[in-house]
MOPAC internal coordinates of N, CA, C and O (Angstrom, degrees):
PM7 1SCF
backbone

  N    0.0000 0     0.00 0     0.00 0    0    0    0
  C    1.4496 1     0.00 0     0.00 0    1    0    0
  C    1.5315 1   109.33 1     0.00 0    2    1    0
  O    1.2310 1   121.52 1   -30.54 1    3    2    1
  N    1.3164 1   114.69 1   149.46 1    3    2    1
  C    1.4559 1   122.83 1  -176.76 1    5    3    2
  C    1.5251 1   108.65 1  -110.06 1    6    5    3
  O    1.2310 1   120.56 1   -56.57 1    7    6    5
  N    1.3271 1   116.54 1   123.43 1    7    6    5
  C    1.4606 1   123.05 1  -175.88 1    9    7    6
  C    1.5252 1   109.67 1  -106.20 1   10    9    7
  O    1.2310 1   121.13 1   -42.82 1   11   10    9
  N    1.3190 1   115.44 1   137.18 1   11   10    9
  C    1.4596 1   121.70 1   175.67 1   13   11   10
  C    1.5251 1   107.65 1  -125.73 1   14   13   11
  O    1.2310 1   120.80 1   -52.23 1   15   14   13
  N    1.3357 1   116.08 1   127.77 1   15   14   13
  C    1.4624 1   121.74 1   176.19 1   17   15   14
  C    1.5252 1   107.14 1  -120.15 1   18   17   15
  O    1.2310 1   121.25 1   -57.12 1   19   18   17
  N    1.3162 1   115.21 1   122.88 1   19   18   17
  C    1.4611 1   120.79 1  -178.06 1   21   19   18
  C    1.5241 1   108.48 1  -120.45 1   22   21   19
  O    1.2310 1   120.61 1   -51.09 1   23   22   21
  N    1.3202 1   116.43 1   128.91 1   23   22   21
  C    1.4625 1   122.26 1   175.99 1   25   23   22
  C    1.5253 1   108.78 1  -110.83 1   26   25   23
  O    1.2310 1   121.07 1   -47.58 1   27   26   25
  N    1.3242 1   115.55 1   132.42 1   27   26   25
  C    1.4598 1   122.28 1   178.45 1   29   27   26
  C    1.5180 1   110.28 1  -122.57 1   30   29   27
  O    1.2310 1   120.91 1   -38.72 1   31   30   29
  N    1.3144 1   115.86 1   141.28 1   31   30   29
  C    1.4658 1   122.32 1   163.37 1   33   31   30
  C    1.5222 1   104.72 1  -116.62 1   34   33   31
  O    1.2310 1   121.14 1   -57.30 1   35   34   33
  N    1.3265 1   115.43 1   122.70 1   35   34   33
  C    1.4548 1   122.26 1  -171.98 1   37   35   34
  C    1.5290 1   109.72 1  -109.67 1   38   37   35
  O    1.2310 1   120.57 1   -31.96 1   39   38   37
  N    1.3125 1   116.51 1   148.04 1   39   38   37
  C    1.4642 1   120.91 1   174.95 1   41   39   38
  C    1.5275 1   109.06 1   -59.46 1   42   41   39
  O    1.2310 1   121.15 1   -41.54 1   43   42   41
  N    1.3319 1   115.41 1   138.46 1   43   42   41
  C    1.4717 1   121.02 1  -174.33 1   45   43   42
  C    1.5232 1   113.46 1   -54.61 1   46   45   43
  O    1.2310 1   120.43 1   139.20 1   47   46   45
  N    1.3145 1   116.79 1   -40.80 1   47   46   45
  C    1.4676 1   119.55 1  -177.15 1   49   47   46
  C    1.5286 1   113.15 1   -79.21 1   50   49   47
  O    1.2310 1   120.21 1  -178.75 1   51   50   49
  N    1.3286 1   117.21 1     1.25 1   51   50   49
  C    1.4644 1   121.82 1  -178.61 1   53   51   50
  C    1.5283 1   112.87 1  -113.74 1   54   53   51
  O    1.2310 1   119.89 1  -178.30 1   55   54   53
  N    1.3165 1   117.81 1     1.70 1   55   54   53
  C    1.4692 1   121.59 1  -172.98 1   57   55   54
  C    1.5237 1   112.02 1   -56.89 1   58   57   55
  O    1.2310 1   119.84 1   130.52 1   59   58   57
  N    1.3009 1   117.92 1   -49.48 1   59   58   57
  C    1.4659 1   121.17 1  -176.24 1   61   59   58
  C    1.5290 1   111.58 1   -63.12 1   62   61   59
  O    1.2310 1   120.25 1   133.72 1   63   62   61
  N    1.3135 1   117.13 1   -46.28 1   63   62   61
  C    1.4678 1   121.49 1   179.18 1   65   63   62
  C    1.5193 1   110.94 1   -65.29 1   66   65   63
  O    1.2310 1   120.64 1   138.64 1   67   66   65
  N    1.3369 1   116.38 1   -41.36 1   67   66   65
  C    1.4608 1   120.46 1   179.47 1   69   67   66
  C    1.5240 1   110.45 1   -62.76 1   70   69   67
  O    1.2310 1   120.40 1   133.64 1   71   70   69
  N    1.3144 1   116.84 1   -46.36 1   71   70   69
  C    1.4674 1   121.00 1  -179.19 1   73   71   70
  C    1.5281 1   110.77 1   -59.16 1   74   73   71
  O    1.2310 1   119.89 1   135.43 1   75   74   73
  N    1.3128 1   117.82 1   -44.57 1   75   74   73
  C    1.4651 1   121.32 1   179.06 1   77   75   74
  C    1.5288 1   111.18 1   -62.21 1   78   77   75
  O    1.2310 1   120.32 1   135.46 1   79   78   77
  N    1.3268 1   116.99 1   -44.54 1   79   78   77
  C    1.4662 1   120.92 1   179.06 1   81   79   78
  C    1.5189 1   111.06 1   -65.42 1   82   81   79
  O    1.2310 1   120.27 1   141.93 1   83   82   81
  N    1.3188 1   117.09 1   -38.07 1   83   82   81
  C    1.4601 1   121.95 1  -179.43 1   85   83   82
  C    1.5297 1   111.26 1   -66.91 1   86   85   83
  O    1.2310 1   120.33 1   137.26 1   87   86   85
  N    1.3184 1   116.97 1   -42.74 1   87   86   85
  C    1.4669 1   120.29 1   178.07 1   89   87   86
  C    1.5293 1   111.19 1   -65.11 1   90   89   87
  O    1.2310 1   120.36 1   142.56 1   91   90   89
  N    1.3233 1   116.92 1   -37.44 1   91   90   89
  C    1.4679 1   120.14 1   175.63 1   93   91   90
  C    1.5210 1   110.38 1   -65.02 1   94   93   91
  O    1.2310 1   120.35 1   138.08 1   95   94   93
  N    1.3163 1   116.93 1   -41.92 1   95   94   93
  C    1.4644 1   121.41 1   178.56 1   97   95   94
  C    1.5280 1   110.76 1   -60.77 1   98   97   95
  O    1.2310 1   120.23 1   138.23 1   99   98   97
  N    1.3137 1   117.16 1   -41.77 1   99   98   97
  C    1.4693 1   120.91 1   178.48 1  101   99   98
  C    1.5254 1   110.20 1   -62.07 1  102  101   99
  O    1.2310 1   120.23 1   132.77 1  103  102  101
  N    1.3276 1   117.17 1   -47.23 1  103  102  101
  C    1.4729 1   121.01 1   179.35 1  105  103  102
  C    1.5239 1   111.07 1   -62.14 1  106  105  103
  O    1.2310 1   120.57 1   134.60 1  107  106  105
  N    1.3300 1   116.51 1   -45.40 1  107  106  105
  C    1.4642 1   120.45 1  -179.45 1  109  107  106
  C    1.5230 1   111.11 1   -61.45 1  110  109  107
  O    1.2310 1   120.17 1   138.90 1  111  110  109
  N    1.3219 1   117.29 1   -41.10 1  111  110  109
  C    1.4667 1   121.21 1  -179.54 1  113  111  110
  C    1.5198 1   110.69 1   -64.43 1  114  113  111
  O    1.2310 1   120.60 1   132.50 1  115  114  113
  N    1.3210 1   116.45 1   -47.50 1  115  114  113
  C    1.4647 1   120.35 1  -179.05 1  117  115  114
  C    1.5291 1   111.71 1   -67.18 1  118  117  115
  O    1.2310 1   120.16 1   143.37 1  119  118  117
  N    1.3164 1   117.30 1   -36.63 1  119  118  117
  C    1.4657 1   121.05 1  -177.60 1  121  119  118
  C    1.5185 1   113.60 1   -75.71 1  122  121  119
  O    1.2310 1   120.00 1   148.84 1  123  122  121
  N    1.3315 1   117.61 1   -31.16 1  123  122  121
  C    1.4657 1   119.28 1  -171.38 1  125  123  122
  C    1.5223 1   114.97 1  -112.30 1  126  125  123
  O    1.2310 1   119.77 1   173.98 1  127  126  125
  N    1.3279 1   118.04 1    -6.02 1  127  126  125
  C    1.4661 1   120.48 1  -178.20 1  129  127  126
  C    1.5320 1   109.57 1  -119.92 1  130  129  127
  O    1.2310 1   120.67 1   -71.58 1  131  130  129
  N    1.3260 1   116.33 1   108.42 1  131  130  129
  C    1.4682 1   120.63 1  -178.91 1  133  131  130
  C    1.5236 1   112.06 1   -61.76 1  134  133  131
  O    1.2310 1   120.16 1   151.38 1  135  134  133
  N    1.3254 1   117.30 1   -28.62 1  135  134  133
  C    1.4663 1   120.84 1  -177.52 1  137  135  134
  C    1.5228 1   113.50 1   -94.58 1  138  137  135
  O    1.2310 1   120.03 1  -171.37 1  139  138  137
  N    1.3272 1   117.55 1     8.63 1  139  138  137
  C    1.4663 1   122.15 1   171.04 1  141  139  138
  C    1.5250 1   106.16 1   -99.72 1  142  141  139
  O    1.2310 1   120.71 1   -73.36 1  143  142  141
  N    1.3229 1   116.25 1   106.64 1  143  142  141
  C    1.4620 1   121.80 1  -172.38 1  145  143  142
  C    1.5232 1   113.48 1   -94.03 1  146  145  143
  O    1.2310 1   120.53 1   157.69 1  147  146  145
  N    1.3103 1   116.60 1   -22.31 1  147  146  145
  C    1.4628 1   120.14 1  -177.70 1  149  147  146
  C    1.5201 1   108.16 1  -154.77 1  150  149  147
  O    1.2310 1   121.09 1   -38.20 1  151  150  149
  N    1.3267 1   115.51 1   141.80 1  151  150  149
  C    1.4649 1   120.76 1   178.84 1  153  151  150
  C    1.5189 1   106.57 1  -150.60 1  154  153  151
  O    1.2310 1   120.90 1   -93.25 1  155  154  153
  N    1.3153 1   115.89 1    86.75 1  155  154  153
  C    1.4614 1   122.06 1  -177.29 1  157  155  154
  C    1.5231 1   110.18 1   -93.14 1  158  157  155
  O    1.2310 1   121.06 1   -48.25 1  159  158  157
  N    1.3169 1   115.58 1   131.75 1  159  158  157
  C    1.4610 1   122.56 1   175.19 1  161  159  158
  C    1.5206 1   107.24 1  -105.11 1  162  161  159
  O    1.2310 1   120.51 1   -57.14 1  163  162  161
  N    1.3275 1   116.62 1   122.86 1  163  162  161
  C    1.4658 1   122.02 1  -177.93 1  165  163  162
  C    1.5251 1   109.13 1  -123.24 1  166  165  163
  O    1.2310 1   121.12 1   -32.25 1  167  166  165
  N    1.3343 1   115.47 1   147.75 1  167  166  165
  C    1.4622 1   119.82 1   176.37 1  169  167  166
  C    1.5188 1   109.29 1  -128.93 1  170  169  167
  O    1.2310 1   121.37 1   -27.06 1  171  170  169
  N    1.3047 1   114.98 1   152.94 1  171  170  169
  C    1.4626 1   121.70 1   179.61 1  173  171  170
  C    1.5287 1   108.16 1   -81.87 1  174  173  171
  O    1.2310 1   119.61 1   -59.43 1  175  174  173
  N    1.3375 1   118.35 1   120.57 1  175  174  173
  C    1.4645 1   119.92 1  -177.91 1  177  175  174
  C    1.5300 1   113.46 1   -66.79 1  178  177  175
  O    1.2310 1   120.22 1   164.41 1  179  178  177
  N    1.3288 1   117.18 1   -15.59 1  179  178  177
  C    1.4611 1   121.42 1  -178.56 1  181  179  178
  C    1.5282 1   113.06 1  -103.63 1  182  181  179
  O    1.2310 1   120.53 1   168.73 1  183  182  181
  N    1.3371 1   116.59 1   -11.27 1  183  182  181
  C    1.4625 1   120.91 1  -179.10 1  185  183  182
  C    1.5279 1   108.56 1  -143.98 1  186  185  183
  O    1.2310 1   119.72 1   -80.81 1  187  186  185
  N    1.3127 1   118.13 1    99.19 1  187  186  185
  C    1.4636 1   120.89 1  -175.34 1  189  187  186
  C    1.5273 1   114.31 1   -66.17 1  190  189  187
  O    1.2310 1   119.76 1   171.39 1  191  190  189
  N    1.3194 1   118.06 1    -8.61 1  191  190  189
  C    1.4678 1   120.35 1   179.00 1  193  191  190
  C    1.5276 1   112.29 1   -89.20 1  194  193  191
  O    1.2310 1   119.93 1   176.54 1  195  194  193
  N    1.3257 1   117.75 1    -3.46 1  195  194  193
  C    1.4635 1   122.22 1  -177.12 1  197  195  194
  C    1.5305 1   110.69 1  -104.41 1  198  197  195
  O    1.2310 1   120.72 1   -52.18 1  199  198  197
  N    1.3308 1   116.23 1   127.82 1  199  198  197
  C    1.4606 1   122.68 1   176.82 1  201  199  198
  C    1.5217 1   109.03 1  -130.92 1  202  201  199
  O    1.2310 1   120.99 1   -32.92 1  203  202  201
  N    1.3196 1   115.72 1   147.08 1  203  202  201
  C    1.4595 1   121.77 1   175.29 1  205  203  202
  C    1.5207 1   108.62 1  -132.02 1  206  205  203
  O    1.2310 1   121.08 1   -42.83 1  207  206  205
  N    1.3296 1   115.54 1   137.17 1  207  206  205
  C    1.4607 1   121.74 1   174.64 1  209  207  206
  C    1.5149 1   109.08 1  -109.55 1  210  209  207
  O    1.2310 1   121.07 1   -38.99 1  211  210  209
  N    1.3209 1   115.56 1   141.01 1  211  210  209
  C    1.4632 1   122.12 1   170.54 1  213  211  210
  C    1.5195 1   105.43 1  -121.84 1  214  213  211
  O    1.2310 1   121.17 1   -66.69 1  215  214  213
  N    1.3356 1   115.38 1   113.31 1  215  214  213
  C    1.4601 1   121.11 1  -176.75 1  217  215  214
  C    1.5245 1   109.13 1  -119.76 1  218  217  215
  O    1.2310 1   120.93 1   -37.42 1  219  218  217
  N    1.3229 1   115.82 1   142.58 1  219  218  217
  C    1.4619 1   121.43 1  -178.39 1  221  219  218
  C    1.5278 1   109.07 1  -129.09 1  222  221  219
  O    1.2310 1   121.10 1   -58.10 1  223  222  221
  N    1.3370 1   115.49 1   121.90 1  223  222  221
  C    1.4601 1   122.78 1  -178.52 1  225  223  222
  C    1.5246 1   109.85 1  -121.31 1  226  225  223
  O    1.2310 1   120.78 1   -20.22 1  227  226  225
  N    1.3167 1   116.11 1   159.78 1  227  226  225
  C    1.4608 1   121.08 1   178.75 1  229  227  226
  C    1.5211 1   110.71 1   -59.31 1  230  229  227
  O    1.2310 1   120.64 1   135.79 1  231  230  229
  N    1.3321 1   116.38 1   -44.21 1  231  230  229
  C    1.4637 1   121.19 1  -178.64 1  233  231  230
  C    1.5318 1   108.83 1  -159.95 1  234  233  231
  O    1.2310 1   121.14 1    -1.39 1  235  234  233
  N    1.3226 1   115.42 1   178.61 1  235  234  233
  C    1.4638 1   120.11 1  -177.93 1  237  235  234
  C    1.5270 1   111.48 1   -63.53 1  238  237  235
  O    1.2310 1   120.23 1   143.47 1  239  238  237
  N    1.3136 1   117.17 1   -36.53 1  239  238  237
  C    1.4672 1   120.69 1   178.05 1  241  239  238
  C    1.5290 1   110.93 1   -60.23 1  242  241  239
  O    1.2310 1   120.48 1   141.32 1  243  242  241
  N    1.3200 1   116.69 1   -38.68 1  243  242  241
  C    1.4709 1   120.74 1   177.84 1  245  243  242
  C    1.5234 1   110.75 1   -62.14 1  246  245  243
  O    1.2310 1   120.62 1   141.29 1  247  246  245
  N    1.3189 1   116.41 1   -38.71 1  247  246  245
  C    1.4648 1   120.09 1   177.87 1  249  247  246
  C    1.5255 1   110.47 1   -67.72 1  250  249  247
  O    1.2310 1   119.97 1   140.03 1  251  250  249
  N    1.3229 1   117.65 1   -39.97 1  251  250  249
  C    1.4651 1   120.64 1   177.39 1  253  251  250
  C    1.5323 1   110.55 1   -61.59 1  254  253  251
  O    1.2310 1   120.66 1   141.15 1  255  254  253
  N    1.3288 1   116.34 1   -38.85 1  255  254  253
  C    1.4653 1   120.35 1   176.97 1  257  255  254
  C    1.5314 1   110.44 1   -65.26 1  258  257  255
  O    1.2310 1   120.70 1   142.61 1  259  258  257
  N    1.3239 1   116.27 1   -37.39 1  259  258  257
  C    1.4662 1   121.15 1   176.07 1  261  259  258
  C    1.5311 1   109.83 1   -59.50 1  262  261  259
  O    1.2310 1   120.46 1   134.06 1  263  262  261
  N    1.3322 1   116.72 1   -45.94 1  263  262  261
  C    1.4654 1   120.97 1  -178.78 1  265  263  262
  C    1.5249 1   112.75 1   -63.92 1  266  265  263
  O    1.2310 1   120.41 1   155.11 1  267  266  265
  N    1.3280 1   116.83 1   -24.89 1  267  266  265
  C    1.4638 1   121.45 1  -179.53 1  269  267  266
  C    1.5301 1   112.46 1   -93.00 1  270  269  267
  O    1.2310 1   119.91 1   175.40 1  271  270  269
  N    1.3234 1   117.78 1    -4.60 1  271  270  269
  C    1.4680 1   121.06 1  -176.56 1  273  271  270
  C    1.5293 1   110.71 1   -69.92 1  274  273  271
  O    1.2310 1   121.10 1   -29.39 1  275  274  273
  N    1.3149 1   115.50 1   150.61 1  275  274  273
  C    1.4699 1   119.62 1  -179.20 1  277  275  274
  C    1.5223 1   111.31 1   -64.32 1  278  277  275
  O    1.2310 1   119.93 1   142.71 1  279  278  277
  N    1.3319 1   117.73 1   -37.29 1  279  278  277
  C    1.4680 1   118.45 1  -179.39 1  281  279  278
  C    1.5237 1   111.40 1   -67.40 1  282  281  279
  O    1.2310 1   119.69 1   143.87 1  283  282  281
  N    1.3522 1   118.21 1   -36.13 1  283  282  281
  C    1.4650 1   119.13 1   176.29 1  285  283  282
  C    1.5295 1   110.55 1   -68.12 1  286  285  283
  O    1.2310 1   120.08 1   134.43 1  287  286  285
  N    1.3222 1   117.46 1   -45.57 1  287  286  285
  C    1.4657 1   120.48 1  -178.72 1  289  287  286
  C    1.5260 1   111.00 1   -60.74 1  290  289  287
  O    1.2310 1   120.04 1   140.85 1  291  290  289
  N    1.3319 1   117.52 1   -39.15 1  291  290  289
  C    1.4691 1   120.88 1   176.61 1  293  291  290
  C    1.5256 1   110.97 1   -65.78 1  294  293  291
  O    1.2310 1   120.42 1   136.04 1  295  294  293
  N    1.3311 1   116.80 1   -43.96 1  295  294  293
  C    1.4617 1   121.47 1   177.81 1  297  295  294
  C    1.5283 1   110.13 1   -59.24 1  298  297  295
  O    1.2310 1   120.57 1   130.54 1  299  298  297
  N    1.3191 1   116.52 1   -49.46 1  299  298  297
  C    1.4630 1   121.66 1  -177.18 1  301  299  298
  C    1.5327 1   111.05 1   -59.25 1  302  301  299
  O    1.2310 1   120.79 1   137.36 1  303  302  301
  N    1.3155 1   116.10 1   -42.64 1  303  302  301
  C    1.4709 1   120.64 1   179.12 1  305  303  302
  C    1.5311 1   110.66 1   -65.82 1  306  305  303
  O    1.2310 1   120.55 1   139.14 1  307  306  305
  N    1.3281 1   116.55 1   -40.86 1  307  306  305
  C    1.4655 1   121.41 1  -178.02 1  309  307  306
  C    1.5194 1   111.98 1   -64.59 1  310  309  307
  O    1.2310 1   120.14 1   134.50 1  311  310  309
  N    1.3371 1   117.35 1   -45.50 1  311  310  309
  C    1.4716 1   120.67 1  -170.91 1  313  311  310
  C    1.5244 1   114.10 1   -93.23 1  314  313  311
  O    1.2310 1   119.88 1   172.41 1  315  314  313
  N    1.3085 1   117.84 1    -7.59 1  315  314  313
  C    1.4668 1   121.73 1  -172.62 1  317  315  314
  C    1.5287 1   113.22 1   -48.54 1  318  317  315
  O    1.2310 1   120.18 1   131.55 1  319  318  317
  N    1.3094 1   117.27 1   -48.45 1  319  318  317
  C    1.4689 1   120.68 1  -176.03 1  321  319  318
  C    1.5267 1   113.54 1   -78.45 1  322  321  319
  O    1.2310 1   120.06 1   171.74 1  323  322  321
  N    1.3252 1   117.49 1    -8.26 1  323  322  321
  C    1.4668 1   121.41 1   179.92 1  325  323  322
  C    1.5254 1   112.21 1   -88.30 1  326  325  323
  O    1.2310 1   120.20 1   168.08 1  327  326  325
  N    1.3272 1   117.23 1   -11.92 1  327  326  325
  C    1.4657 1   122.44 1  -171.67 1  329  327  326
  C    1.5231 1   110.80 1   -96.70 1  330  329  327
  O    1.2310 1   120.80 1   -50.38 1  331  330  329
  N    1.3314 1   116.07 1   129.62 1  331  330  329
  C    1.4667 1   121.16 1   174.16 1  333  331  330
  C    1.5245 1   111.01 1   -90.25 1  334  333  331
  O    1.2310 1   120.47 1   139.70 1  335  334  333
  N    1.3276 1   116.70 1   -40.30 1  335  334  333
  C    1.4665 1   121.85 1  -179.57 1  337  335  334
  C    1.5192 1   109.00 1  -143.61 1  338  337  335
  O    1.2310 1   121.45 1   -31.72 1  339  338  337
  N    1.3353 1   114.83 1   148.28 1  339  338  337
  C    1.4615 1   120.62 1   177.64 1  341  339  338
  C    1.5194 1   108.46 1  -148.92 1  342  341  339
  O    1.2310 1   120.62 1   -45.94 1  343  342  341
  N    1.3245 1   116.42 1   134.06 1  343  342  341
  C    1.4646 1   120.28 1   173.45 1  345  343  342
  C    1.5230 1   108.35 1  -134.34 1  346  345  343
  O    1.2310 1   121.22 1   -34.95 1  347  346  345
  N    1.3248 1   115.26 1   145.05 1  347  346  345
  C    1.4624 1   121.84 1  -178.24 1  349  347  346
  C    1.5192 1   108.69 1  -127.04 1  350  349  347
  O    1.2310 1   121.18 1   -50.30 1  351  350  349
  N    1.3350 1   115.34 1   129.70 1  351  350  349
  C    1.4677 1   120.92 1   173.52 1  353  351  350
  C    1.5177 1   107.98 1  -121.34 1  354  353  351
  O    1.2310 1   120.71 1   -37.59 1  355  354  353
  N    1.3284 1   116.25 1   142.41 1  355  354  353
  C    1.4576 1   120.58 1   174.60 1  357  355  354
  C    1.5190 1   108.27 1  -121.05 1  358  357  355
  O    1.2310 1   121.74 1   -37.57 1  359  358  357
  N    1.3203 1   114.28 1   142.43 1  359  358  357
  C    1.4581 1   121.21 1  -175.83 1  361  359  358
  C    1.5222 1   109.69 1  -140.12 1  362  361  359
  O    1.2310 1   121.11 1   -18.24 1  363  362  361
  N    1.2985 1   115.48 1   161.76 1  363  362  361
  C    1.4587 1   121.30 1   172.05 1  365  363  362
  C    1.5239 1   107.39 1  -103.46 1  366  365  363
  O    1.2310 1   120.81 1   -53.08 1  367  366  365
  N    1.3184 1   116.06 1   126.92 1  367  366  365
  C    1.4650 1   120.38 1  -179.69 1  369  367  366
  C    1.5223 1   109.82 1   -70.56 1  370  369  367
  O    1.2310 1   120.84 1   -45.66 1  371  370  369
  N    1.3223 1   116.00 1   134.34 1  371  370  369
  C    1.4646 1   122.21 1   178.77 1  373  371  370
  C    1.5272 1   107.26 1   -93.84 1  374  373  371
  O    1.2310 1   119.94 1   -64.24 1  375  374  373
  N    1.3291 1   117.73 1   115.76 1  375  374  373
  C    1.4645 1   119.46 1  -179.11 1  377  375  374
  C    1.5303 1   111.87 1   -67.93 1  378  377  375
  O    1.2310 1   121.18 1   -33.58 1  379  378  377
  N    1.3182 1   115.35 1   146.42 1  379  378  377
  C    1.4712 1   120.48 1  -179.88 1  381  379  378
  C    1.5128 1   110.89 1   -75.46 1  382  381  379
  O    1.2310 1   120.10 1   180.00 1  383  382  381

């Protein structure tokens, strides 16, 4: 399995709009992508401008398909100006 962890720092006046768009993106990914197995949206309880995503895909190709999806491209265009910082890490899940 292919793991993607994304950290966002969002402009303070955009937090509510960003959160709504992010939750929609998570639902759209899970509903329309068979190879997207998990899409967790997390927020920092001490800093409302910080969000972290934990995404789980079948493989790297599945993630590339996610990045090319219309719902991702629309999300990315919508939130682009609301983001102050963004970092993406990819990992390989170690089976138990």
